[in-house]
C-alpha positions, 0 to 999 in steps of 0.5 A, spaced: 579 165 972 585 169 970 585 177 973 584 179 965 577 175 965 576 178 972 577 185 970 573 184 964 568 190 963 561 190 961 556 185 963 559 180 968 558 173 971 562 175 977 567 170 977 573 171 982 580 171 980 583 164 982 577 160 982 575 155 978 569 154 974 566 148 969 565 149 962 558 149 963 558 154 968 562 159 963 557 157 957 551 159 962 554 165 964 556 167 957 549 166 954 544 167 959 548 173 963 552 176 957 558 175 962 564 178 958 568 175 964 566 168 962 567 169 955 574 171 956 575 165 961 573 160 956 577 164 950 583 163 955 581 156 956 580 154 949 586 158 946 591 160 951 589 167 950 583 172 948 587 174 942 589 167 939 582 166 940 579 172 936 584 169 931 580 163 931 574 166 931 576 170 925 578 163 921 571 160 923 567 166 920 571 166 914 570 158 913 562 160 914 562 165 909 562 171 914 565 176 909 563 183 913 566 180 920 572 181 924 573 180 931 578 183 936 576 179 942 571 174 945 565 178 948 564 184 943 564 189 948 568 195 947 568 201 952 569 206 945 568 205 938 572 200 935 572 200 927 576 194 927 571 189 930 565 189 926 559 185 923 553 185 919 546 183 920 547 178 915 553 175 918 550 174 924 544 171 922 549 166 918 553 165 925 546 164 928 544 159 923 551 155 924 550 155 931 543 152 931 545 147 925 552 144 928 551 145 936 543 144 938 546 143 945 549 150 945 543 153 942 538 150 947 542 154 953 540 160 950 532 159 952 534 159 959 531 165 962 535 166 969 541 163 972 544 163 978 552 163 979 555 164 986 548 166 989 547 172 984 541 171 980 541 174 973 535 174 968 536 173 960 536 180 957 532 177 951 525 179 953 522 175 947 523 169 951 517 172 956 513 175 950 513 169 945 513 162 947 516 160 940 522 164 941 528 160 944 534 164 943 539 167 941 543 173 944 543 180 946 548 185 946 549 193 948 554 198 948 554 205 947 557 205 940 553 199 938 546 201 941 541 195 943 542 189 939 539 182 938 539 176 934 532 172 936 531 165 934 524 162 934 521 155 932 514 156 929 512 149 927 517 146 922 520 153 920 526 156 924 526 163 924 532 168 925 531 175 926 537 180 927 536 187 930 542 192 931 543 199 933 536 200 937 536 206 942 533 202 947 531 195 950 524 196 949 525 198 941 530 192 941 525 187 943 519 190 939 523 191 933 525 183 933 518 181 935 516 185 929 521 181 924 519 174 927 512 176 926 
């Protein structure tokens, strides 16, 4: 784990500089704990640097047809507004659909309700996992600029649902608005 990954701000997995973590641990830290440090560690391990990884993210976004998305880092977290790092609800739904279709094993991690790493137990921030038994993912986000955001996925019989809520004022509003969309 690099010093850059360890210093990453926002939600953390609490990785330690110089330690080693399995890819599974980093995936769970990124997905369940929203660990920005795990996101950076994965990006560095895959592409050598977070900047190169963000370039790869942008190529993949273009391949998927995400026309209104541009990434600058692996986690999406910025302390202040960053206009060159952006996406839309439609593009995020496109990304979620691709993850479910192309990587069902990775999507399954998003349904994990809690995860413990290095003795620290953290709960998945997607409250819908406790509110609706059909919800099986996907990802929360929050910053002072973006508000509370959620890409929610649900399997209801043969139907797969994806709801994207961006910019809500609170965690409660994020969960309530997402559940309304799914219903």
